[in-house]
C-alpha positions as CSV (number, residue, x, y, z in Angstrom):
1,M,-130.4,103.1,-89.4
2,A,-127.4,103.8,-87.1
3,Q,-124.0,104.8,-88.5
4,T,-122.2,101.5,-90.1
5,I,-119.1,99.9,-89.4
6,A,-118.1,97.6,-92.3
7,V,-116.4,94.5,-91.4
8,L,-114.6,93.1,-94.8
9,D,-114.5,89.3,-94.2
10,F,-111.4,87.5,-95.9
11,G,-112.6,84.0,-94.3
12,S,-111.5,84.7,-90.7
13,Q,-113.3,82.1,-88.2
14,Y,-113.8,85.3,-86.0
15,T,-115.3,87.3,-88.3
16,Q,-119.0,87.0,-86.7
17,V,-117.4,87.6,-83.6
18,I,-115.7,90.8,-84.4
19,V,-119.0,92.2,-85.4
20,R,-120.6,90.9,-82.1
21,R,-118.1,92.8,-80.1
22,I,-118.8,96.1,-82.3
23,R,-122.4,96.1,-81.3
24,E,-121.7,95.4,-77.8
25,C,-120.1,98.9,-77.9
26,E,-123.8,99.9,-78.9
27,V,-122.1,100.5,-82.5
28,Y,-124.0,99.0,-85.8
29,S,-121.7,96.7,-87.8
30,K,-122.4,94.6,-90.9
31,I,-120.2,91.9,-92.7
32,Y,-119.2,92.4,-96.3
33,H,-117.7,90.1,-98.6
34,Y,-113.7,91.3,-99.0
35,T,-115.0,92.1,-102.9
36,T,-117.3,94.8,-102.1
37,T,-116.4,98.0,-103.8
38,A,-115.5,101.5,-102.2
39,E,-118.5,102.9,-104.3
40,E,-120.7,100.3,-102.3
41,L,-119.5,100.9,-98.7
42,K,-119.8,104.7,-99.5
43,K,-123.3,104.5,-100.8
44,D,-124.1,102.4,-97.0
45,G,-122.9,105.4,-95.1
46,V,-120.2,103.3,-94.0
47,I,-118.0,105.5,-91.3
48,G,-115.0,102.9,-90.5
49,I,-113.7,99.6,-92.0
50,I,-112.3,97.0,-90.2
51,L,-110.2,94.1,-92.5
52,S,-110.6,90.8,-90.9
53,G,-108.3,88.4,-90.3
54,G,-108.0,85.3,-92.5
55,P,-106.3,81.5,-93.3
56,S,-104.7,83.0,-96.2
57,S,-101.1,84.5,-96.8
58,V,-100.9,87.7,-98.8
59,F,-98.3,85.6,-100.8
60,A,-100.7,82.9,-102.0
61,K,-101.8,83.4,-105.5
62,S,-105.5,83.2,-104.8
63,A,-104.9,85.6,-101.6
64,P,-108.4,87.7,-101.1
65,I,-107.5,91.5,-102.0
66,P,-110.0,94.1,-101.5
67,D,-110.9,97.3,-103.3
68,R,-107.6,99.4,-103.1
69,A,-110.2,102.4,-103.5
70,L,-111.5,102.0,-100.0
71,F,-108.2,103.2,-98.6
72,E,-109.2,106.5,-100.4
73,L,-112.8,106.9,-99.0
74,G,-111.3,109.4,-96.2
75,V,-112.8,106.7,-93.7
76,P,-110.8,105.0,-90.8
77,V,-109.5,101.8,-91.8
78,L,-108.4,99.1,-89.1
79,G,-106.5,96.1,-90.3
80,I,-106.5,92.8,-88.1
81,C,-103.9,90.0,-88.7
82,Y,-104.3,89.3,-92.2
83,G,-105.5,92.8,-92.5
84,L,-102.7,94.4,-91.3
85,Q,-100.6,92.6,-93.3
86,L,-102.7,93.5,-96.5
87,M,-102.2,97.2,-95.3
88,G,-98.6,96.6,-95.1
89,K,-98.5,94.9,-98.7
90,M,-100.7,97.4,-100.6
91,L,-99.7,100.6,-99.0
92,G,-96.1,100.2,-100.2
93,G,-94.6,98.1,-96.9
94,T,-93.0,94.7,-96.6
95,V,-94.5,91.5,-95.4
96,A,-92.3,88.5,-94.7
97,K,-92.8,84.9,-93.8
98,S,-92.3,84.8,-89.8
99,K,-89.6,82.5,-88.9
100,A,-91.6,81.6,-85.8
101,R,-95.3,81.0,-86.2
102,E,-97.1,83.0,-83.6
103,F,-99.7,81.3,-82.5
104,G,-102.0,81.4,-79.0
105,K,-101.0,83.9,-76.3
106,G,-98.7,86.7,-76.1
107,T,-97.4,89.8,-74.5
108,L,-98.2,93.2,-76.6
109,A,-95.6,95.9,-75.1
110,I,-97.2,99.6,-76.3
111,K,-94.8,102.0,-76.8
112,K,-97.3,104.8,-77.5
113,P,-101.1,104.5,-76.7
114,G,-102.4,107.1,-79.2
115,R,-106.6,107.0,-79.7
116,L,-106.3,103.0,-80.1
117,F,-104.9,102.0,-76.7
118,A,-106.0,105.3,-74.7
119,K,-106.7,104.4,-71.1
120,L,-105.2,100.7,-71.5
121,P,-102.0,99.4,-69.4
122,R,-98.8,99.5,-71.6
123,K,-98.8,95.6,-71.2
124,L,-101.4,93.2,-72.6
125,Q,-101.7,89.7,-72.8
126,V,-103.1,89.3,-76.4
127,W,-104.2,86.5,-79.0
128,N,-101.9,85.8,-82.1
129,S,-102.8,83.3,-85.1
130,H,-100.2,84.0,-87.7
131,G,-97.4,83.0,-90.1
132,D,-96.7,86.2,-91.7
133,K,-95.7,89.5,-90.2
134,V,-94.7,93.2,-91.6
135,T,-91.2,93.6,-91.7
136,E,-91.2,97.2,-93.2
137,M,-93.6,99.9,-92.6
138,P,-95.4,101.7,-95.3
139,P,-94.7,105.6,-95.9
140,G,-96.5,107.9,-93.2
141,F,-96.7,104.8,-90.6
142,I,-95.2,104.4,-87.1
143,S,-95.1,101.4,-84.5
144,I,-97.0,102.1,-81.7
145,G,-96.8,98.4,-80.1
146,T,-94.4,95.3,-79.9
147,T,-94.3,91.7,-79.3
148,D,-91.4,89.4,-78.9
149,N,-92.0,88.2,-82.3
150,S,-92.7,91.3,-84.1
151,P,-91.4,95.1,-83.7
152,F,-94.6,96.1,-85.8
153,A,-97.4,94.4,-83.7
154,V,-99.5,97.7,-84.0
155,I,-98.9,100.4,-86.7
156,E,-100.5,103.8,-87.0
157,D,-100.8,106.5,-89.5
158,R,-102.6,108.7,-87.5
159,K,-102.9,111.7,-90.6
160,R,-104.8,108.8,-92.4
161,N,-106.5,107.2,-89.5
162,F,-105.0,104.0,-90.5
163,Y,-104.3,101.6,-88.0
164,G,-103.0,97.7,-88.2
165,I,-103.1,95.3,-85.1
166,Q,-101.3,91.9,-85.4
167,F,-103.3,90.1,-82.8
168,H,-107.3,89.6,-82.2
169,P,-108.8,91.9,-80.1
170,E,-112.1,90.6,-80.8
171,V,-111.6,87.1,-78.7
172,F,-112.0,86.3,-75.5
173,H,-108.0,85.5,-74.7
174,T,-107.2,89.1,-75.2
175,E,-107.0,91.0,-72.5
176,R,-108.9,94.5,-72.8
177,G,-109.4,93.8,-76.3
178,V,-113.2,94.9,-76.4
179,D,-112.2,98.2,-75.1
180,V,-109.3,98.2,-78.3
181,I,-112.2,97.9,-80.5
182,R,-114.2,100.6,-78.2
183,N,-111.5,103.2,-78.7
184,Y,-111.2,102.7,-82.6
185,L,-115.1,102.7,-82.8
186,V,-115.1,106.1,-80.6
187,N,-111.9,107.5,-80.5
188,V,-111.1,107.4,-84.0
189,C,-114.1,106.7,-86.3
190,Q,-116.3,108.7,-83.7
191,A,-119.4,106.8,-83.7
192,A,-122.3,107.4,-82.2
193,Q,-123.0,104.8,-79.7
194,D,-126.8,104.2,-80.7
195,W,-127.4,100.9,-81.6
196,T,-129.7,100.2,-78.9
197,T,-132.9,97.8,-78.7
198,K,-135.4,100.7,-78.3
199,D,-133.8,102.3,-81.7
200,Y,-134.0,99.2,-83.0
201,I,-137.5,98.2,-82.7
202,K,-138.6,102.0,-84.0
203,Y,-136.5,101.7,-87.4
204,S,-137.7,98.1,-87.9
205,V,-141.4,99.2,-87.0
206,K,-140.8,102.1,-89.7
207,Q,-139.2,99.6,-92.5
208,I,-142.0,97.0,-92.2
209,R,-144.6,99.5,-92.3
210,K,-142.8,101.2,-95.7
211,S,-142.3,97.6,-97.4
212,V,-145.9,96.2,-96.3
213,G,-148.1,99.1,-96.8
214,K,-151.7,97.8,-96.7
215,S,-151.0,94.2,-97.5
216,R,-151.4,91.3,-95.0
217,V,-148.6,89.4,-93.6
218,L,-148.4,85.7,-92.8
219,L,-146.2,83.9,-90.4
220,G,-146.0,80.3,-89.5
221,L,-145.7,80.5,-85.8
222,S,-143.5,77.6,-83.8
223,G,-143.3,79.1,-80.6
224,G,-139.8,79.2,-80.4
225,V,-137.5,82.5,-80.0
226,D,-137.5,83.5,-83.7
227,S,-140.8,83.2,-84.9
228,S,-142.3,84.8,-81.4
229,V,-140.1,87.8,-81.6
230,T,-141.1,88.1,-85.3
231,A,-144.8,87.8,-84.7
232,A,-144.3,90.6,-81.8
233,L,-142.4,92.9,-83.9
234,I,-144.9,92.7,-86.8
235,H,-148.0,92.9,-85.1
236,K,-146.5,96.3,-83.1
237,A,-146.1,97.5,-86.6
238,M,-148.7,96.0,-88.8
239,G,-151.7,94.9,-86.1
240,K,-154.4,93.1,-87.4
241,Q,-152.8,93.1,-91.0
242,L,-150.6,90.0,-89.4
243,T,-151.9,86.4,-89.3
244,C,-150.0,83.6,-87.8
245,V,-150.7,79.9,-88.4
246,F,-149.6,77.6,-85.5
247,V,-149.3,73.7,-87.0
248,D,-150.2,71.2,-84.3
249,N,-147.9,68.3,-85.6
250,G,-148.6,66.0,-82.6
251,L,-144.8,66.4,-81.9
252,L,-145.3,69.1,-79.4
253,R,-144.2,69.4,-75.9
254,K,-146.7,69.1,-73.1
255,G,-148.9,72.0,-72.8
256,E,-147.1,73.8,-76.0
257,R,-150.3,74.5,-78.1
258,E,-152.4,75.8,-75.3
259,S,-149.5,78.0,-74.1
260,V,-149.1,79.5,-78.0
261,E,-153.0,80.0,-77.9
262,S,-152.9,81.6,-74.6
263,L,-150.0,84.1,-75.1
264,Y,-150.6,85.1,-78.8
265,G,-154.3,84.7,-79.2
266,K,-155.5,86.5,-76.2
267,H,-152.8,87.9,-74.4
268,F,-151.3,89.8,-77.6
269,R,-154.7,89.5,-79.4
270,I,-152.6,88.7,-82.6
271,D,-154.8,86.6,-85.4
272,L,-153.7,83.4,-84.7
273,R,-155.2,80.4,-86.9
274,V,-154.4,76.8,-85.0
275,V,-154.5,73.9,-87.4
276,D,-154.4,70.2,-85.8
277,A,-152.5,68.0,-88.4
278,S,-151.6,65.6,-85.5
279,R,-153.5,63.0,-86.8
280,L,-152.0,63.2,-90.1
281,F,-148.4,63.6,-89.2
282,L,-148.6,60.4,-86.7
283,R,-150.3,58.5,-89.7
284,R,-147.7,59.1,-92.1
285,L,-145.1,58.5,-89.8
286,K,-146.3,55.0,-88.9
287,G,-144.0,52.2,-89.1
288,V,-140.8,54.7,-89.7
289,D,-137.7,54.4,-87.6
290,E,-135.1,55.9,-89.6
291,S,-134.2,59.3,-88.6
292,E,-133.4,61.0,-92.0
293,Q,-136.9,59.6,-93.3
294,K,-138.7,61.1,-90.4
295,R,-137.5,64.4,-91.1
296,K,-138.4,64.6,-94.5
297,I,-141.9,63.2,-94.0
298,I,-142.4,65.7,-91.1
299,G,-141.0,68.6,-93.7
300,R,-143.2,67.6,-96.2
301,T,-146.0,67.3,-94.3
302,F,-145.8,70.5,-92.3
303,V,-145.5,72.6,-96.1
304,E,-148.7,70.5,-97.3
305,V,-150.7,71.2,-94.1
306,F,-149.2,75.1,-93.9
307,E,-150.2,75.6,-98.0
308,K,-153.6,74.2,-97.5
309,S,-154.4,76.4,-94.4
310,L,-153.3,79.4,-96.5
311,K,-155.8,79.0,-99.1
312,S,-158.8,79.2,-96.9
313,I,-156.7,82.9,-95.3
314,I,-154.6,84.2,-98.1
315,G,-156.8,86.9,-99.0
316,G,-155.1,89.9,-100.0
317,A,-151.8,88.8,-98.1
318,E,-148.4,89.6,-100.1
319,F,-145.9,88.8,-97.7
320,L,-144.9,85.9,-96.0
321,A,-142.5,86.4,-92.6
322,Q,-139.9,84.7,-91.5
323,G,-137.5,84.5,-88.5
324,T,-134.0,84.8,-90.4
325,L,-131.4,86.0,-88.3
326,Y,-128.1,87.5,-89.0
327,P,-126.0,84.4,-88.8
328,D,-128.5,82.5,-90.9
329,V,-127.7,85.4,-93.8
330,I,-124.2,84.9,-93.1
331,E,-124.0,81.3,-93.4
332,S,-126.0,81.4,-96.6
333,G,-123.1,83.1,-98.3
334,A,-125.3,86.4,-98.5
335,I,-123.1,88.9,-97.2
336,D,-122.1,90.8,-100.2
337,G,-125.3,93.0,-100.5
338,N,-127.4,91.3,-102.4
339,P,-129.0,88.4,-100.0
340,A,-132.4,88.4,-101.5
341,A,-131.9,85.3,-103.6
342,L,-129.8,83.0,-101.5
343,I,-131.6,83.7,-98.4
344,K,-134.7,82.6,-100.1
345,S,-133.5,78.9,-101.3
346,H,-132.1,78.8,-97.9
347,H,-134.7,79.6,-95.5
348,N,-138.2,79.3,-97.0
349,V,-140.1,76.3,-96.1
350,G,-140.2,74.1,-99.0
351,G,-140.2,76.7,-101.5
352,L,-143.6,77.4,-100.5
353,P,-143.7,81.2,-101.1
354,D,-142.5,80.8,-104.9
355,R,-145.6,78.8,-105.4
356,M,-147.9,81.4,-103.2
357,K,-146.4,84.2,-105.3
358,L,-145.4,85.8,-101.3
359,K,-142.7,88.3,-100.8
360,V,-140.4,87.4,-98.0
361,L,-140.0,89.5,-94.8
362,E,-137.5,89.1,-92.5
363,P,-137.5,92.0,-89.8
364,L,-134.5,90.0,-87.9
365,R,-132.4,89.5,-90.3
366,E,-129.7,92.1,-89.3
367,L,-129.6,90.7,-85.4
368,F,-127.6,87.9,-83.7
369,K,-129.8,86.0,-81.2
370,D,-128.8,87.8,-78.2
371,E,-130.3,90.6,-79.6
372,V,-133.3,89.1,-80.7
373,R,-133.8,88.2,-77.0
374,A,-133.5,92.0,-76.1
375,V,-135.9,92.5,-78.5
376,G,-138.6,90.0,-77.5
377,S,-137.9,91.6,-73.8
378,A,-138.6,95.0,-74.8
379,L,-142.0,94.0,-76.5
380,G,-143.2,92.3,-73.6
381,L,-142.7,88.5,-74.4
382,P,-142.5,86.7,-70.9
383,R,-138.8,85.1,-69.8
384,E,-140.3,81.5,-70.9
385,V,-140.6,82.7,-74.3
386,V,-137.2,85.0,-74.9
387,W,-135.1,82.7,-72.8
388,R,-136.6,79.5,-74.5
389,Q,-134.0,76.2,-75.2
390,P,-133.7,75.8,-79.0
391,F,-136.3,73.2,-79.8
392,P,-135.9,71.2,-82.9
393,G,-138.2,71.7,-86.0
394,P,-139.4,68.3,-86.2
395,G,-140.2,68.5,-82.5
396,L,-140.6,65.3,-80.3
397,G,-140.3,63.1,-83.8
398,V,-136.2,63.1,-83.4
399,R,-136.6,62.5,-79.7
400,V,-138.6,59.3,-80.1
401,L,-136.0,56.8,-81.3
402,G,-137.5,54.2,-83.4
403,E,-140.8,53.9,-84.6
404,I,-143.3,57.0,-83.5
405,T,-146.3,56.4,-81.6
406,K,-149.0,58.1,-79.7
407,D,-148.4,56.1,-76.6
408,R,-144.2,56.6,-76.9
409,L,-145.0,60.3,-77.4
410,E,-147.1,60.4,-74.3
411,V,-144.3,58.8,-72.3
412,L,-141.9,61.0,-73.5
413,R,-143.9,64.1,-73.1
414,E,-144.9,63.3,-69.1
415,A,-141.0,62.6,-68.8
416,D,-140.0,65.8,-70.5
417,A,-142.5,67.9,-68.6
418,I,-140.8,66.7,-65.3
419,L,-137.3,67.5,-66.6
420,M,-138.5,71.2,-67.6
421,E,-140.4,72.0,-64.4
422,E,-137.1,70.5,-62.3
423,M,-134.6,72.6,-64.4
424,K,-136.8,76.1,-64.0
425,N,-137.6,75.5,-60.3
426,S,-133.7,75.1,-59.8
427,D,-133.1,77.7,-61.8
428,W,-130.6,75.5,-63.9
429,Y,-132.9,75.9,-67.1
430,W,-131.6,79.4,-67.7
431,K,-128.2,78.5,-67.4
432,V,-127.9,75.8,-69.7
433,W,-127.9,75.8,-73.8
434,Q,-130.5,72.7,-73.8
435,S,-132.0,70.0,-71.7
436,F,-134.6,67.3,-73.0
437,C,-135.4,63.9,-72.5
438,V,-135.1,61.0,-75.1
439,F,-137.4,58.1,-75.5
440,L,-135.2,54.8,-75.7
441,P,-136.8,51.9,-77.7
442,V,-135.6,49.3,-75.4
443,K,-137.0,47.8,-72.1
444,S,-135.6,47.4,-68.8
445,V,-136.4,45.3,-65.8
446,G,-137.8,47.7,-62.6
447,V,-139.4,47.1,-59.2
448,I,-142.7,49.1,-58.3
449,G,-143.7,47.7,-54.6
450,D,-143.1,44.0,-54.5
451,E,-143.8,43.3,-58.3
452,R,-141.1,43.0,-61.3
453,N,-142.0,45.3,-64.3
454,Y,-140.4,45.6,-67.7
455,S,-140.8,49.3,-69.1
456,W,-139.1,51.7,-70.9
457,V,-135.8,53.6,-70.6
458,I,-135.5,57.7,-70.7
459,A,-132.4,59.5,-71.5
460,V,-131.5,62.8,-70.1
461,R,-129.8,65.2,-72.2
462,V,-128.2,68.2,-70.7
463,V,-125.4,70.6,-72.4
464,E,-123.7,74.0,-72.6
465,S,-123.1,75.7,-75.7
466,I,-122.6,78.9,-77.4
467,D,-123.9,78.4,-80.9
468,A,-124.5,74.7,-81.1
469,M,-121.2,73.9,-83.1
470,T,-119.5,72.7,-80.2
471,A,-121.2,71.1,-76.5
472,D,-120.0,69.7,-73.2
473,W,-122.5,68.2,-70.8
474,I,-123.4,69.8,-67.9
475,R,-122.3,68.6,-64.4
476,L,-125.6,68.9,-62.6
477,P,-126.2,68.5,-58.7
478,Y,-126.6,64.9,-57.9
479,D,-129.4,65.7,-55.7
480,L,-131.1,67.5,-58.6
481,L,-130.5,64.5,-60.9
482,Q,-131.7,62.2,-58.2
483,R,-135.1,64.0,-58.4
484,I,-135.4,63.9,-61.8
485,S,-134.9,60.2,-61.7
486,N,-137.1,59.6,-58.8
487,R,-140.2,61.7,-60.3
488,I,-139.8,60.3,-63.7
489,T,-139.4,56.5,-62.7
490,N,-142.2,57.2,-59.8
491,E,-144.7,59.2,-61.9
492,V,-144.5,58.2,-65.4
493,T,-145.5,54.6,-65.0
494,A,-143.8,53.3,-68.3
495,V,-140.8,54.0,-67.4
496,S,-138.4,51.7,-65.5
497,R,-135.0,53.4,-65.5
498,V,-133.4,57.0,-66.0
499,V,-130.0,57.2,-67.9
500,L,-127.7,60.4,-68.5
501,D,-126.2,61.4,-71.5
502,I,-122.9,62.3,-70.8
503,S,-121.3,62.7,-74.6
504,S,-119.5,66.0,-75.9
505,K,-120.2,67.3,-79.2
506,P,-118.0,66.3,-80.8
507,P,-118.1,63.3,-81.3
508,A,-121.5,63.0,-80.7
509,T,-124.2,65.4,-81.3
510,I,-126.7,67.2,-79.1
511,E,-129.7,65.7,-80.7
512,W,-129.8,62.1,-80.7
513,E,-131.3,61.5,-84.1
């Protein structure tokens, strides 16, 4: 494994962003709970520590305080915002509440570049978010940067390699922020920039072989990015020891099953078992129009089908592979060095591994989404898979509003296929977060030739997002929208009208159900 930079989390909304920026500099980093002991960090081979920002004040009774021994490990420490205030207080300085809370853009004046600001301008636009500030530096520190609100906006103790900055270098709004982080990593921590896709694949293959040995691995393949890259990576490591199960639930997009069979069964020659359970799913969904009930039925039925299929092929299998990513690990609260138990309950399908007594294998658990895509590309997965847009677990089941029927699904599939084709042909598919069609259970009057008809309505939804927490609708070119609408109403005879969803999230959600 590459050298590790530890980011101690004090509740900052930007903690994940700090890790992302470090990895963009080709240095491996991971998040640790702020209570992680210095001894644990030492065992992990940490070569540098970053104390994240956070919403707390150092004066609060419940203020999160790290292990003081981390300052005695002999490794560089960088405190960001709250992290700076912690350093100031814990190392003998003075912190006070600021008369004017500094939030948003500000100007940082660099008095002495040192290692942290080497080759950077003497003035930078930075992003601030704090109500406290250091008013007296701890022994051994000097001030090397100021803002209008603070004479100690950047402090350093070069002898011990301790640094504190009042602003957030990780956010987009801070000018040359990534360069500040890179300087800390390379100039201060002497980190080797060896966190690359190629090296990660070698490391992961070695770890998979060590963990699995001669056992078999089972994977529920959905065709999405995460499960696809998981399959390709494990197959590279274990070959025929991997068996993938693809469940056709009848709620797939047009051509989905065929493309999965072609890519994984024929091209990669993975042991792929396709289970056609479409009739079972549609039978159980008959007459159901409430979205949450649909989701529960689809989830329970999937577990049942998946478990039943395993009984005939399980053999000597000991592992169930899952496409868990690092944000999943973080969001489960399992960032304190022992995530297994929390991850198991958070991600396993309906507790299936407990019943089948399978160990969980998560080869992507250290990666962010963009890193997963890079690994997928390096493993030879096609662009259509690596850059595939998110697709809901319940499939088209949550894109048919009201009761799900075979006819309504067919109408939606055809309309959706046209949208996908036009988005890809125009190259817009690769520029947006998500684009899809929704079947509306209302009919609208239309005209075909000289005859009036009364047919269904399709809604088109195209949004941009970074992490799906917020989203905004995309202003597609009018000629593209016109082409999409004309093709759907002309080629899908059961549709008389196409509408465009221009709602942002919030207040709307990305999916309709």
